[in-house]
C-alpha positions, 0 to 999 in steps of 0.5 A: 590149305585147301580153304585158302585156295578156295578163297582165292579162287572166289577173290579171282573170280570175284575180280573178274566179274567186277571187271566185266563191262556193263552198259550205262543206263541213265535216264531223266524225266519230267517230274511234273509229268503224269505217267499213269495217263499214258496208255498208249504210244506210236512213233514219231514217224508215223511208220506203220507197224506191218511196214516197219517189221517188213521194209524197215530202213536197216536191220538195226532199226528194225531191232530197235523198233520191235524190241521197243514195241515188245517192251512197251507192249509188256508194260501195258501200253498199246500201239495206236497210230490214231491219237497216241497218248506218247510220241516214241523215237530213238537215236543212236550215237557211235564214237571211237573211245580208248582206255588208258591204263597206267604202268605200274606204280613204284614207291621207295623207302627213300626220304620221300615217297614217289609215285612214278610210274615204273612200267609201261601203260596199256591203251586199248581202242573201242567203239561205245554205242549209245541208244536214246529212247525219247517219250513225247506227250503228243498233246503238249509236245514236251519230252517227257521221258529219256532213257539212254544206254551206253556200252562197248560194242565191236562192230554192228554186228555185236550192237545189233546183238546187244539191242534187245537188253539195251532196250529192256535195260533202258525201259526197265526204268520206265515209269519212273518211280518218285 
C-alpha cells in the first residue's frame, strides 16, 4: 500500500513538472561561417560600455546588454569597439496569447463512438515575450548566427527577472556544433 502511494506521488510530481512551462530556445546559423575565427564583438549601435552601464535606455535594455556581455565574455570573446569580428544586436517582442484547454471528452458505447465535448473548455490569457540575439560578421555584414528564446511572462518585472536565464539559454547554443 505504501509503495502504491509512493508511486502515485512520484507520478503526480512528474506530471506537475511536465506542466511547468520552459522557455523555447531556437537558433539558426550560416553553416559556411568559420565561428572559430570570431574572437571579439561589439554592439551594432556602437554605444560604449560605460554609457551602457550608467545611462542605459531603460532597465530592460541595461539588463539584456549586461547579460549578453557577460555570456560572451564567459565564451572567451572580448568586447572591442575598434574593428570587432562580430556585431551584436538584440530585438524584443511582446504579444498577447491565449492558451485554450478543451472540455472533457465523453465516449459512449452506442453503435458508434463519439468524441463530443462534455465539459466547458478553459481559456487563459498571457503575454509571450521573445528575445532575439543576432550576431553579424562585421566584414561581410552577413547575419551568421541568430538565437531566439520565447516564454510566458506576466509583466515587465517578470520579464526583467527572466532576462539573465533567457540570455544564458540562448547563447548556450553559440558557437554552433556541426
